[in-house]
C-alpha positions in Angstrom: -13.7 -53.7 -32.1 -13.6 -57.4 -32.1 -15.1 -57.1 -35.7 -14.9 -53.9 -37.3 -12.8 -51.8 -39.2 -10.4 -48.8 -38.6 -10.7 -49.1 -34.6 -7.2 -47.2 -33.2 -7.0 -47.1 -29.0 -5.2 -44.4 -27.8 -4.1 -45.7 -24.6 -2.6 -43.6 -21.9 0.7 -45.0 -20.0 -0.5 -47.1 -17.0 0.1 -45.5 -13.5 3.7 -44.2 -12.6 5.5 -42.9 -9.9 4.2 -39.8 -8.2 4.1 -36.4 -10.1 3.7 -35.0 -13.4 5.8 -34.3 -16.3 9.7 -35.4 -16.1 12.4 -34.3 -14.2 14.4 -31.3 -15.6 17.0 -32.7 -18.2 15.4 -35.8 -18.5 16.5 -38.1 -21.7 14.6 -40.1 -23.6 17.5 -42.9 -23.8 17.9 -43.0 -19.9 15.0 -44.5 -17.7 16.6 -43.4 -14.7 15.9 -39.6 -15.8 12.0 -40.2 -16.1 9.2 -40.5 -14.2 8.3 -44.2 -14.7 5.6 -46.8 -14.1 4.9 -47.9 -10.4 4.7 -51.3 -9.4 0.8 -51.0 -9.4 0.9 -49.4 -13.1 3.1 -52.6 -14.2 0.2 -54.9 -12.9 -2.3 -52.5 -14.5 -0.6 -52.7 -18.0 -0.7 -56.4 -18.0 -4.4 -56.5 -17.0 -5.2 -54.0 -19.6 -3.4 -56.6 -22.2 -5.4 -59.6 -20.7 -8.7 -57.5 -21.2 -7.7 -57.3 -24.8 -7.0 -61.2 -25.2 -10.0 -62.0 -22.9 -12.4 -59.8 -25.4 -10.5 -61.7 -28.6 -9.5 -58.0 -30.0 -7.5 -58.4 -32.9 -4.7 -56.0 -32.5 -2.6 -55.7 -35.6 -0.1 -53.0 -34.4 1.2 -51.7 -31.0 3.0 -48.3 -31.4 4.2 -46.5 -28.4 6.1 -43.4 -27.4 9.6 -43.3 -26.7 9.3 -42.4 -23.2 10.2 -45.4 -21.0 6.8 -45.4 -19.1 5.1 -45.6 -22.4 7.4 -48.4 -23.9 7.2 -50.6 -20.7 3.4 -50.0 -20.6 3.2 -51.3 -24.4 5.5 -54.2 -23.7 3.6 -55.5 -20.4 0.3 -55.4 -22.7 2.1 -58.5 -24.6 -0.2 -57.7 -27.6 2.3 -58.0 -30.0 5.6 -56.4 -31.4 6.4 -52.7 -30.0 7.4 -50.2 -32.5 8.3 -46.8 -31.0 6.5 -43.7 -32.8 8.1 -40.3 -32.1 4.7 -38.6 -33.0 3.3 -40.3 -29.7 6.1 -38.7 -27.4 4.7 -36.3 -24.8 3.7 -32.9 -25.8 3.0 -31.8 -22.4 6.3 -29.7 -21.5 7.3 -28.6 -25.0 4.4 -27.8 -27.3 6.6 -26.7 -30.5 5.8 -30.0 -32.5 2.4 -30.7 -30.8 0.7 -29.9 -34.2 2.9 -32.0 -36.2 2.6 -34.9 -33.8 -1.0 -34.7 -33.8 -1.5 -34.7 -37.4 0.7 -37.5 -37.7 -1.2 -39.4 -35.3 -4.7 -38.1 -37.1 -3.2 -39.5 -40.4 -2.4 -42.7 -39.1 -6.1 -43.1 -37.6 -7.5 -41.7 -41.3 -5.3 -44.2 -43.1 -6.5 -47.3 -40.9 -10.2 -46.2 -41.6 -10.9 -49.5 -43.8 -8.2 -51.7 -42.1 -9.5 -54.7 -40.1 -7.5 -55.2 -36.6 -6.9 -52.7 -33.7 -3.7 -50.2 -33.6 -2.9 -49.7 -29.9 -1.0 -46.4 -29.5 0.2 -45.6 -26.1 0.7 -42.3 -25.4 0.3 -39.1 -22.9 -2.3 -37.3 -21.5 -1.6 -34.1 -23.2 -1.2 -36.0 -26.7 -4.6 -38.0 -26.3 -6.4 -34.8 -25.3 -5.2 -33.0 -28.3 -6.4 -35.5 -30.6 -9.5 -36.8 -28.8 -11.0 -33.8 -26.7 -10.8 -36.9 -24.0 -7.9 -36.8 -21.1 -8.1 -40.0 -19.5 -6.6 -41.2 -16.5 -3.5 -43.4 -16.2 -4.1 -46.6 -18.1 -7.4 -45.2 -19.8 -8.4 -45.0 -23.2 -9.9 -43.4 -26.1 -11.3 -45.6 -28.9 -11.4 -43.9 -32.1 -12.2 -44.2 -36.0 -12.6 -41.9 -39.0 -15.8 -41.9 -40.4 -16.6 -42.5 -44.3 -16.2 -38.8 -44.8 -12.5 -38.3 -43.2 -13.7 -37.1 -39.7 -12.4 -38.6 -36.5 -14.7 -39.8 -34.3 -14.5 -40.6 -30.4 -16.4 -44.0 -30.2 -16.1 -45.2 -27.0 -13.7 -44.6 -23.8 -12.4 -47.2 -21.4 -11.3 -46.2 -17.6 -11.5 -49.5 -15.9 -10.3 -52.4 -17.6 
């Protein structure tokens, strides 16, 4: 990732408070209604960002789900400006837009194929699994890129930073 082209890191948000999914009636614009990062998750996100810097990985863009746990993870990475991207929002409880969301992310990976630098996308278990076939633990990542034929490939996994 330090010198290649086309790399996209699908990063699952860092460790959260206990539970899965979000409480009934949660709202994207109100973090108090969502499952959020734990103190350990905040430390984990900071450490992940430091791992990128320690390895001189050139991050050119940081995109995030609009969920608070993802946005906070992305900001704590401290790798650059964070841009919310609805295509990265969780498809765990509502799969009605899963196909469209996954296709939008796949297209981004394809569009980045010949570009320098790494895009970091902070998302959720179900989303990353749909795109990569890999289900990382909180704070885990799947490194992807598109080959010259346009097929997406998993080129690496990171579970422990």
